[in-house]
C-alpha positions in Angstrom: 135.1 206.8 226.6 134.1 209.8 224.6 135.1 213.2 226.0 132.7 216.0 225.0 132.5 219.7 225.8 131.3 222.8 224.1 134.1 222.6 221.5 135.5 219.2 221.9 134.7 215.6 220.9 137.6 213.2 221.5 137.8 209.5 221.6 140.3 207.0 223.0 142.0 204.8 220.5 140.1 201.8 221.9 136.7 203.4 221.4 137.7 204.6 217.9 138.8 201.0 217.0 135.6 199.5 218.4 133.3 201.8 216.5 129.7 200.9 215.5 131.0 200.3 211.9 133.4 197.7 213.2 130.7 196.0 215.2 128.8 195.7 211.9 131.7 193.9 210.3 133.3 196.8 208.4 137.1 196.5 208.6 139.6 199.3 209.2 140.7 199.7 205.6 137.1 200.0 204.4 136.3 202.5 207.2 139.3 204.6 206.2 138.3 204.6 202.5 134.8 205.6 203.3 136.0 208.4 205.6 138.2 209.7 202.8 135.5 209.4 200.2 133.0 211.3 202.4 135.5 214.1 203.1 136.3 214.3 199.4 132.6 214.8 198.7 132.4 217.6 201.2 135.5 219.3 199.9 134.5 219.0 196.3 130.9 220.2 197.0 132.3 223.1 199.0 134.3 224.3 196.0 131.3 224.0 193.7 129.2 225.9 196.2 131.9 228.5 196.6 131.9 228.4 200.4 134.9 229.2 202.6 137.4 226.6 203.6 136.2 227.0 207.2 132.8 225.5 206.2 134.4 222.6 204.5 136.6 221.9 207.5 133.7 222.1 209.9 131.7 219.7 207.6 134.5 217.2 207.6 134.8 217.2 211.4 131.1 216.8 211.7 131.3 213.8 209.3 134.0 212.1 211.4 132.1 212.8 214.6 128.9 211.3 213.3 130.6 208.0 212.2 132.2 207.7 215.6 128.6 207.2 216.9 126.9 205.6 213.9 127.8 202.8 211.4 128.7 203.2 207.8 126.5 200.2 207.2 123.4 202.0 208.4 123.9 205.6 207.1 124.6 206.4 203.5 127.9 208.3 203.1 126.6 210.7 200.4 123.6 211.6 202.4 125.6 212.3 205.5 128.2 214.3 203.6 125.5 216.5 202.0 123.9 217.1 205.4 127.3 217.9 206.9 127.9 220.6 204.3 124.4 222.0 204.8 124.7 222.1 208.6 128.3 223.5 208.5 127.2 226.3 206.2 124.7 227.4 208.9 127.2 227.0 211.7 129.8 229.1 209.9 127.3 231.7 208.8 127.8 231.0 205.1 124.4 229.5 204.5 123.6 227.6 201.3 120.0 226.6 200.6 119.0 223.0 200.6 118.3 222.9 196.9 121.8 224.3 196.1 123.4 221.6 198.2 121.3 218.9 196.7 121.9 220.2 193.1 125.7 220.2 193.6 125.7 216.6 195.0 123.5 215.6 192.1 125.9 217.1 189.6 128.8 215.4 191.3 127.1 212.1 191.1 126.3 212.5 187.4 130.0 213.3 186.7 131.2 210.3 188.7 128.7 208.0 186.8 129.5 209.6 183.4 125.9 210.6 183.0 124.5 213.8 181.4 124.6 216.6 183.9 121.1 218.0 184.6 119.8 220.1 187.4 117.3 218.6 189.8 113.7 219.5 189.2 112.7 221.1 192.6 109.1 219.9 192.0 110.1 216.3 191.3 109.5 213.3 193.6 113.3 212.6 193.5 114.0 216.1 194.8 111.4 215.8 197.5 112.8 212.5 198.7 116.4 213.9 198.7 115.3 217.0 200.6 113.5 214.9 203.2 116.6 212.7 203.6 118.8 215.8 204.0 116.6 217.2 206.8 116.3 213.8 208.5 120.0 213.2 208.4 120.7 216.7 209.8 118.5 215.8 212.7 120.6 212.6 213.3 123.8 214.7 213.2 122.4 217.1 215.8 121.2 214.3 218.0 124.4 212.3 217.9 126.5 215.4 218.7 124.2 216.4 221.5 123.6 219.6 219.7 127.2 220.6 220.5 128.3 221.4 217.0 131.0 223.9 217.6 134.2 223.0 215.7 137.6 224.5 216.4 139.8 224.3 213.3 143.6 223.8 213.5 143.9 226.4 210.7 143.5 229.3 213.1 146.2 228.0 215.4 148.5 227.4 212.5 148.1 231.0 211.3 148.9 232.3 214.8 151.8 230.0 215.5 153.5 230.6 212.1 153.0 234.4 212.4 154.9 234.3 215.8 157.6 232.1 214.2 157.8 234.5 211.3 158.0 231.6 208.8 158.2 232.2 205.0 155.0 232.3 203.0 155.7 229.0 201.2 155.9 227.1 204.5 152.7 228.6 205.6 151.0 227.3 202.4 152.5 223.9 202.9 151.2 223.8 206.5 147.8 225.0 205.4 147.6 222.2 202.8 148.7 219.6 205.3 146.0 220.8 207.7 143.5 220.3 204.9 144.7 216.8 204.3 144.6 216.0 208.0 140.8 216.5 207.9 140.5 213.3 205.9 141.8 211.4 208.9 140.5 210.8 212.4 143.0 213.3 214.0 140.1 215.7 214.6 138.4 213.3 216.9 141.5 212.1 218.7 143.4 215.3 219.4 142.7 219.0 220.2 143.0 221.4 217.3 146.0 223.1 218.9 147.8 219.8 219.1 147.0 219.0 215.5 148.3 222.4 214.5 151.6 221.8 216.2 152.0 218.4 214.5 151.3 219.9 211.1 153.9 222.6 211.7 156.5 220.1 212.8 155.8 217.9 209.8 156.1 220.9 207.5 159.5 221.8 208.9 160.7 218.2 208.6 159.7 218.1 204.9 
């Protein structure tokens, strides 16, 4: 069963295990690797686009939510990651234009393939196709989330909790980094943000 509300989207372990990707024959290890890859794309593109961490966090949560409903075998990870960044920039009021998002993902792909880095020609057929894919994938994202795209990040809870506990600055940074790392996992679709924040703080203190 999937639990949804204005700011929640949580799955039982059974539903998460029996995802559409699993039904298409994709094993757990491959799913995990694809999730990490997609989240890395979102994080890297966010840095290049110079958007706040909140946008990158929202994008990664949207990415996880989407693949709880759809299969990795049917939707391209790069296309979904790009659309998550674009949609998240709107939701977090740090809008980046479609061409900027597409250019950044194009540059990232060139670097990964060791190809000469060139900007996309916004009048080319390739750009037109990529933009259409971006828009179409965003529609899929909105549809699969039921247009309930609000994301509550664990970061704000961590900041509040650590301020109350009066923890030293170095521990706050460690907790923040661990929260960023947690976004590459399915914690955001299994537990509330406040619970994740508490787990991050406990783990930081243990280390």
